[in-house]
C-alpha positions in Angstrom: 162.3 177.2 196.0 159.8 178.4 198.5 160.5 180.7 201.3 159.8 179.9 204.9 157.2 182.3 206.2 156.6 180.9 209.7 158.9 180.9 212.7 159.3 178.5 215.6 161.3 179.5 218.6 162.8 176.9 220.9 164.6 177.2 224.2 167.2 174.5 225.0 169.9 173.9 227.5 173.3 174.6 226.1 174.4 171.0 226.1 171.2 170.0 224.1 172.0 172.8 221.5 175.5 171.5 221.2 174.3 167.9 220.6 172.0 169.1 217.9 174.7 171.3 216.3 177.1 168.3 216.3 174.5 166.0 214.7 173.7 168.7 212.1 177.4 169.1 211.3 177.8 165.3 210.9 175.0 165.4 208.3 176.5 168.5 206.7 173.4 170.5 207.4 172.5 173.8 209.0 171.1 173.5 212.5 167.8 175.0 211.5 167.4 172.5 208.5 168.4 169.6 210.7 165.9 170.6 213.4 163.1 171.2 210.9 163.7 167.9 209.1 163.8 166.0 212.4 160.6 167.7 213.7 158.7 167.1 210.5 159.8 163.5 210.4 158.5 163.0 214.0 155.3 164.9 213.2 154.7 162.6 210.2 155.3 159.5 212.2 153.0 160.7 215.0 150.2 161.5 212.6 150.6 158.2 210.7 150.6 156.2 214.0 147.3 157.9 214.9 145.6 157.7 211.5 146.8 154.5 209.8 145.4 151.2 211.0 147.2 148.0 210.1 145.3 144.7 210.3 146.6 141.2 210.4 145.4 138.8 207.7 142.7 137.4 210.0 141.5 140.8 211.1 141.4 142.0 207.5 139.3 139.0 206.5 136.9 139.6 209.4 136.6 143.3 208.6 135.9 142.7 204.9 133.3 140.0 205.8 131.6 142.5 208.1 131.5 145.0 205.3 130.1 142.5 202.9 127.4 141.2 205.4 123.9 142.3 204.8 122.9 145.1 207.2 119.9 144.1 209.3 118.7 147.2 211.1 117.6 146.6 214.7 114.0 147.5 215.8 115.4 150.6 217.5 117.1 151.8 214.3 113.9 151.1 212.2 111.9 153.1 214.7 114.4 156.0 214.5 114.5 155.8 210.7 110.6 155.9 210.6 110.6 158.9 212.9 113.2 160.7 210.8 111.2 159.9 207.6 108.0 161.4 209.1 109.9 164.6 210.2 111.3 165.0 206.7 107.9 165.0 205.0 106.3 168.4 204.4 
């Protein structure tokens, strides 16, 4: 079992602390464990919501077709690639 090495302090109104303590007791957990688990669960949900993209079947098909399509660089991109190539040569 690993030891917790970081601390997080939190100020609450007494009624909020009582609600949390009651919920922890109903789960048979220490308040600190209950709060840690709830905070980590919310953190994971927030991170997932911001980093995972879910596409419908039609969106997925469109996305995959775009990936499979032959890339045709625009004139502006060709010009930039030529300039970069000239800069890279000794």
